[in-house]
C-alpha positions, 0 to 999 in steps of 0.5 A: 489549440486548433491547428490550422491547415492551409485550406483553413487559412485560405478560407479565412479572409483577413479583416485587413491585409497585414504588412508582416504577413506572408507574401507570395509573388505572382504574375497576373494579367490585368485589364489595362484600364483597371491597372492604370486606375489602381496605379493612380490610387496607389500613388494618391494614397502613397502606397505600393501597387501591391498593397492596393491590390492586396487590400482590394482582393481582401475586400472582395473576399469579405464582400463575397463572404458577406453575400454568402451569409446573406444568401444563406440567411434568406434561404433559411428565413426569407428575403430581407425586406426593404423595411428590415434593411432600413432598420439595420442601416439606421442602427449603423448610423447611431 
């Protein structure tokens, strides 16, 4: 069995935040407009602000990892063309 180190766990973005996962209370400084919008979204979805922020952070981590994969692919192969992208999007819609 592979033992996970703290560094390994930090590098892996969860596919979705786990309500049973470990949590850590933090203090953040957030743009007032962004906070107001997140509070509105939390209220609309009947979730806590913490749940909304956790989900947004996890989504951003996944987006960054995907961008890293695309960049790595394009460095190895070549830039993904508009035609290739359209073909991939068409497959997703099937």
